[in-house]
C-alpha positions as CSV (number, residue, x, y, z in Angstrom):
1,X,-18.0,18.9,29.4
2,X,-15.5,20.8,27.0
3,X,-11.9,20.5,25.3
4,X,-9.7,24.1,24.6
5,X,-7.0,25.9,24.1
6,X,-6.1,29.4,24.0
7,X,-8.1,30.0,20.9
8,X,-10.6,27.7,20.0
9,X,-12.7,25.1,22.2
10,X,-14.6,22.1,20.7
11,X,-18.3,21.7,21.8
12,X,-21.2,19.0,20.5
13,X,-22.7,20.7,17.6
14,X,-26.2,22.4,17.3
15,X,-28.8,22.7,14.9
16,X,-28.4,26.2,15.2
17,X,-24.3,25.6,13.6
18,X,-26.0,24.6,10.4
19,X,-25.8,28.4,8.6
20,X,-22.5,29.0,10.1
21,X,-21.1,24.8,9.0
22,X,-23.1,25.9,5.2
23,X,-21.3,28.8,4.8
24,X,-17.7,27.5,5.4
25,X,-18.5,23.3,4.6
26,X,-19.9,24.8,0.6
27,X,-16.4,25.6,-0.4
28,X,-14.6,23.4,-3.2
29,X,-11.4,23.3,-1.2
30,X,-12.8,22.2,1.5
31,X,-14.7,18.8,-0.6
32,X,-11.2,18.7,-2.4
33,X,-9.5,17.1,0.2
34,X,-12.1,15.0,2.6
35,X,-13.4,11.7,1.2
36,X,-17.0,12.1,2.5
37,X,-18.1,15.5,1.6
38,X,-19.5,16.1,-1.7
39,X,-19.2,18.7,-4.1
40,X,-21.8,21.3,-4.6
41,X,-22.4,20.9,-0.9
42,X,-26.4,20.8,-0.7
43,X,-28.2,23.8,1.3
44,X,-30.1,22.1,4.1
45,X,-27.4,19.3,4.4
46,X,-25.5,20.5,7.4
47,X,-28.6,20.4,9.3
48,X,-29.3,16.9,8.3
49,X,-25.4,16.0,9.5
50,X,-25.7,18.0,12.7
51,X,-29.1,15.4,13.9
52,X,-27.1,12.4,12.9
53,X,-24.3,13.5,14.5
54,X,-27.0,13.6,17.0
55,X,-27.9,10.4,16.9
56,X,-25.5,8.4,16.1
57,X,-23.8,10.0,19.6
58,X,-26.2,8.5,21.5
59,X,-25.1,4.8,19.6
60,X,-21.2,5.3,20.5
61,X,-20.0,5.3,17.3
62,X,-19.3,8.6,16.2
63,X,-18.8,12.1,18.6
64,X,-18.8,15.2,16.2
65,X,-17.6,18.5,17.6
66,X,-18.0,22.0,16.1
67,X,-14.2,23.6,16.3
68,X,-15.6,26.8,18.0
69,X,-13.2,30.5,17.8
70,X,-13.1,31.2,21.1
71,X,-12.5,35.4,20.0
72,X,-15.9,34.7,17.7
73,X,-17.8,32.1,19.2
74,X,-18.5,30.9,15.7
75,X,-17.5,28.0,14.3
76,X,-15.1,27.6,12.0
77,X,-14.9,23.8,11.3
78,X,-15.7,20.1,12.5
79,X,-13.4,18.0,14.4
80,X,-14.7,14.0,14.1
81,X,-14.2,10.2,15.8
82,X,-16.1,7.8,13.3
83,X,-16.3,4.3,13.3
84,X,-15.9,4.4,17.0
85,X,-14.9,0.2,18.4
86,X,-15.2,-0.6,22.0
87,X,-14.3,-3.8,21.8
88,X,-10.9,-2.8,20.5
89,X,-11.1,0.7,21.7
90,X,-9.7,2.8,18.9
91,X,-11.3,5.3,16.3
92,X,-10.7,6.9,13.0
93,X,-10.6,10.5,13.4
94,X,-11.7,13.0,10.3
95,X,-11.8,17.0,10.2
96,X,-12.1,20.1,8.0
97,X,-11.8,23.5,8.7
98,X,-13.1,26.3,7.2
99,X,-10.1,28.2,4.2
100,X,-9.8,31.2,5.8
101,X,-8.4,29.3,9.3
102,X,-6.1,27.0,6.9
103,X,-2.4,27.0,8.2
104,X,-3.4,28.8,11.8
105,X,-2.6,26.1,13.9
106,X,-6.9,25.8,14.8
107,X,-6.7,22.5,13.4
108,X,-3.4,21.1,15.2
109,X,-5.0,22.1,18.3
110,X,-8.3,20.5,17.5
111,X,-7.2,16.9,16.6
112,X,-4.9,17.6,19.8
113,X,-8.2,18.3,21.7
114,X,-10.2,15.8,20.3
115,X,-7.2,12.8,20.8
116,X,-6.9,13.9,24.2
117,X,-11.5,13.4,24.5
118,X,-10.9,9.8,23.1
119,X,-8.3,9.0,25.7
120,X,-10.2,9.7,28.7
121,X,-13.1,9.9,27.8
122,X,-13.5,7.1,25.4
123,X,-10.5,5.5,26.8
124,X,-9.8,4.7,23.0
125,X,-6.1,2.3,22.3
126,X,-5.4,3.9,19.7
127,X,-6.9,6.8,17.0
128,X,-5.9,6.7,13.6
129,X,-6.6,8.6,10.2
130,X,-6.3,8.3,6.0
131,X,-5.6,11.3,5.1
132,X,-5.5,11.5,1.1
133,X,-1.6,11.2,0.4
134,X,-1.7,14.9,-1.5
135,X,-3.0,16.2,1.6
136,X,0.4,18.1,2.7
137,X,-1.5,20.4,5.5
138,X,-3.3,17.3,6.9
139,X,-0.6,15.5,7.2
140,X,2.0,17.9,8.8
141,X,-1.3,18.7,11.1
142,X,-0.9,14.7,12.2
143,X,2.6,14.6,12.1
144,X,2.3,17.1,15.4
145,X,0.0,15.9,17.1
146,X,2.1,13.2,17.7
147,X,0.4,10.7,14.7
148,X,3.2,8.3,13.4
149,X,3.0,7.3,9.4
150,X,2.3,3.5,9.3
151,X,1.7,2.6,5.8
152,X,0.2,3.7,2.1
153,X,-3.1,2.0,1.2
154,X,-3.2,2.3,-2.8
155,X,-6.0,3.8,-4.9
156,X,-9.0,3.4,-2.4
157,X,-11.0,6.8,-2.5
158,X,-12.5,7.7,-5.8
159,X,-13.1,11.2,-5.8
160,X,-13.5,13.9,-9.2
161,X,-13.3,10.4,-11.3
162,X,-10.0,9.6,-10.4
163,X,-8.5,7.6,-8.0
164,X,-6.7,8.6,-4.5
165,X,-4.0,6.8,-2.3
166,X,-4.4,7.1,1.8
167,X,-1.9,7.1,3.8
168,X,-2.4,5.6,7.4
169,X,-1.3,7.5,10.5
170,X,-1.9,6.2,14.3
171,X,-2.1,7.4,17.7
172,X,-1.3,5.2,21.1
173,X,-2.7,5.5,24.2
174,X,0.6,5.3,26.2
175,X,-1.2,5.9,29.4
């Protein structure tokens, strides 16, 4: 089962994607805007991440997909549904994309496709996101994808020795 639009497709990550992912994710600009990606990003960590996502998928708690640029076939980022709560039918969405692909609409497309996957395949009722307040680009991606701003969580993430506020965005399955 593949989710795609005219430019990208989402597919399960493969160990063979590790080198391409590492090339992109080791950029400090990726780490700056994500809560869990460290800088410097350790070599070999991409392979460990892929293996972990494969194990977690089997437990139905995490679904991570590579964002593949159709024209090249290369993985340019990752989008995930994390903390899948089957009882309450909700999950958190997280994502990153290589800097050279920023502001091209690919991430908005990936978030829309992943939301569709969550609602159709996982039968989720709600998907939420918690971007850093300062991350204007991520906020725009969420808003273009139909997510509504629900609130602000003060000083809940420590990154680079500084407290960051996150915003809470959510989208409901209305079908």
